[in-house]
TORMI-190174 format. One record per residue (C-alpha): residue number from 1; residue in one letter; chain; x, y, z. Coordinates in steps of 0.25 Angstrom, whole numbers, plus 5000, padded with zeros to 4 digits. Layout:
! TORMI-190174
R   resi   resn   chain      X      Y      Z
R    NUM      a       A      X      Y      Z
...
END
This chain:
! TORMI-190174
R   resi   resn   chain      X      Y      Z
R      1      m       A   4970   4972   5100
R      2      a       A   4971   4966   5086
R      3      k       A   4960   4969   5076
R      4      k       A   4952   4958   5069
R      5      q       A   4951   4956   5054
R      6      i       A   4943   4947   5046
R      7      r       A   4951   4939   5036
R      8      d       A   4946   4927   5027
R      9      g       A   4934   4927   5037
R     10      a       A   4941   4925   5049
R     11      v       A   4943   4936   5060
R     12      q       A   4958   4938   5062
R     13      e       A   4965   4947   5073
R     14      r       A   4974   4958   5066
R     15      d       A   4987   4962   5073
R     16      f       A   4990   4976   5072
R     17      f       A   5005   4974   5074
R     18      q       A   5005   4965   5062
R     19      d       A   4996   4974   5053
R     20      v       A   5005   4986   5056
R     21      m       A   5017   4977   5052
R     22      d       A   5010   4972   5039
R     23      v       A   5007   4986   5034
R     24      v       A   5021   4991   5037
R     25      r       A   5027   4979   5029
R     26      q       A   5019   4985   5017
R     27      v       A   5026   4999   5017
R     28      p       A   5034   4999   5005
R     29      k       A   5049   5002   5005
R     30      g       A   5051   5017   5004
R     31      r       A   5038   5021   5010
R     32      v       A   5034   5024   5025
R     33      t       A   5020   5024   5032
R     34      s       A   5016   5028   5046
R     35      y       A   5011   5022   5059
R     36      g       A   4998   5030   5058
R     37      a       A   4996   5025   5043
R     38      i       A   4998   5011   5045
R     39      a       A   4988   5012   5058
R     40      k       A   4978   5018   5050
R     41      y       A   4979   5008   5039
R     42      l       A   4977   4997   5050
R     43      g       A   4964   5003   5055
R     44      a       A   4971   5009   5068
R     45      a       A   4973   5023   5063
R     46      r       A   4976   5028   5078
R     47      s       A   4987   5016   5080
R     48      a       A   4999   5023   5074
R     49      r       A   5006   5022   5087
R     50      i       A   5004   5008   5087
R     51      v       A   5008   5005   5073
R     52      g       A   5021   5012   5078
R     53      y       A   5022   5002   5089
R     54      c       A   5021   4991   5079
R     55      m       A   5033   4997   5072
R     56      n       A   5041   4997   5084
R     57      n       A   5041   4982   5083
R     58      a       A   5041   4980   5068
R     59      h       A   5056   4976   5070
R     60      v       A   5052   4963   5075
R     61      t       A   5041   4959   5064
R     62      k       A   5043   4948   5054
R     63      p       A   5042   4950   5042
R     64      e       A   5049   4964   5043
R     65      v       A   5042   4977   5045
R     66      p       A   5048   4990   5039
R     67      a       A   5044   4998   5051
R     68      h       A   5054   5010   5045
R     69      r       A   5043   5013   5035
R     70      v       A   5033   5017   5046
R     71      v       A   5034   5032   5051
R     72      n       A   5025   5042   5058
R     73      s       A   5015   5050   5050
R     74      a       A   5025   5061   5048
R     75      g       A   5035   5052   5042
R     76      l       A   5044   5052   5055
R     77      l       A   5052   5039   5058
R     78      t       A   5046   5039   5072
R     79      g       A   5049   5023   5073
R     80      k       A   5065   5025   5071
R     81      h       A   5068   5023   5086
R     82      h       A   5063   5009   5084
R     83      f       A   5073   5005   5073
R     84      a       A   5087   5000   5076
R     85      t       A   5094   5014   5074
R     86      p       A   5087   5028   5074
R     87      t       A   5090   5029   5060
R     88      r       A   5085   5014   5055
R     89      m       A   5072   5019   5051
R     90      a       A   5076   5030   5043
R     91      d       A   5087   5022   5036
R     92      l       A   5077   5011   5033
R     93      l       A   5068   5022   5026
R     94      k       A   5080   5028   5019
R     95      k       A   5084   5015   5013
R     96      e       A   5070   5013   5008
R     97      g       A   5070   5028   5000
R     98      v       A   5062   5035   5011
R     99      k       A   5069   5047   5014
R    100      v       A   5070   5052   5029
R    101      r       A   5075   5065   5036
R    102      k       A   5075   5067   5051
R    103      d       A   5067   5055   5053
R    104      q       A   5056   5059   5043
R    105      v       A   5051   5053   5031
R    106      i       A   5054   5063   5019
R    107      d       A   5042   5063   5009
R    108      f       A   5034   5056   5020
R    109      n       A   5021   5057   5011
R    110      e       A   5027   5051   4999
R    111      k       A   5033   5040   5006
R    112      f       A   5021   5037   5015
R    113      w       A   5014   5023   5013
R    114      d       A   5000   5024   5017
R    115      p       A   4995   5010   5019
R    116      i       A   4981   5014   5018
R    117      v       A   4984   5018   5004
R    118      e       A   4994   5007   5000
R    119      l       A   4987   4995   5007
R    120      g       A   4972   5000   5007
R    121      l       A   4962   4999   5018
END
């Protein structure tokens, strides 16, 4: 069920899927975030798995969504199976300067982009 928010004095429905996509579009090149960090930012801290489901469908969303920048809380490329090839997610990250070894982001803490910090709450 979509949550409601008040904007300009009017109550509007919020679409969680769209909110996730909006956050992911703001992750800068060369940085990564996690499913859980996005869920927490959106006020649904226990919904990391739902964020993952949203990422599974990011390829059909316009404007484009850089789903390759979303990894699990340990920096693992757990979503790699939803890309065109098994190495596509890592290849896209490497192209942006993110080092990946054995499907894990190297220097994850340095590359981590926390929407709560970067976008504020």
